[in-house]
C-alpha positions, 0 to 999 in steps of 0.5 A: 456504484463503488464505495468511493463514489458513494462517500463523495456523494453523501459525505459519510465519515467512513474509512474507504479502502484505497482499492482503486488507489492512485498516484496523481502527478507521479512519474514512472519509477526507474525500472526495478528500483523498487525490488521489494514491490509486490503485485497481488493478482488473480489473473490481473493486478488488484493490490500491492504488497511489499516483500519483507524477507525471502518468504513473506509479503506484507499487505493490507487486510482489505486486500484479502483474497482466497489464498488458493487463487491469489498469486504474488508477482515480484520483480515486475515493472511493466505489467504487460511485458515479460521482462525476465526478472519476474518471479510468480509465487503461489501463496501458502498462508494468509494471516489477517491481524485478529483485530482488523475492523473492516468498517474503520480499517483499523489494524488493516494489515495482513501477512502473506507467506509464499509457497517457497522462498524467492530468489533474491536478485537485483529486481527482487529483494526485501526491504527492512521494517521501520526502526522508528515511528514516522514524524511530520515532514519526513520525506518518503515515497509511494509506488504502485500500478493504480489508476492515475486519473483524477477524480471525475476523469476517465480511469487510466490504469498504467502498465508501468510502475508509478512513483511519487515523493510524499512527506509525512503529515503531522499527526495533529493535521492528520487528525484534523483532516479525518476527525475521530477516524485516525487511530494510533495505528495510522499515519497520513502522508501527502500534500494538503493543497491537493495540487499534486496528491499521491492519492497513493498506489494500490491498497497495500503498496509500500510507503518507504521513508529513508530506506525502510517500509514505514506504511502501507496504503490503506484508505482516504477520501477522494483523490487529489482532494485538498485537506484529505491526505492519504492514510497509511498503516503505521507499521512501527505499531506492528513489530511484535505482531509481525515477529510473532506471526513469522515465528508461528509459521516457520 
């Protein structure tokens, strides 16, 4: 039984990673319209990530995998078709945030240094980090290759990158949804009525607001569940750590 199923059975107030993250009611992204989108894989896709410069990818710490076995695919749209735009990268170094807490998923962030720089193309290009912190109501989008079935339905893993427009949820409402579980390094996004939830892309996939990567899919309770929006890593809180880490591994 996975952690998500266990949570739904016992109602435990714990942060459950979005390893089977989903986009419910989303749509296929325009091909290669998200050139910063990364797929982490070890023979198959298992988490998302986001390219922030020509040699570094951001993802969430709970997606950590042996750096000698993990690869990063960029320029992907259809996971099962070679489109000629893909760049498959080996990883050089993976750095967790030193304060990462696997139980609360606070500081759920990691940096992946690619073995060599990417070639920037129309299908592979970095995205800017946020210039400010998100506020309630800001329009954003999330993308990923995660399960698109609702809870209780059969699993359906799409081969084409899926997108969903989602608003930032007001901080007060976010905290009401998850009492005592939201740290200053987290932000909620989605729909409170559960009617068409972006129950998010894969863990680590980017939440993009106004042309900047604002968050990373991290955790949540259920999928398309009323009053339980997705919880994301709030990247504006990590500027100093990201800059210091990149400087330490030139």
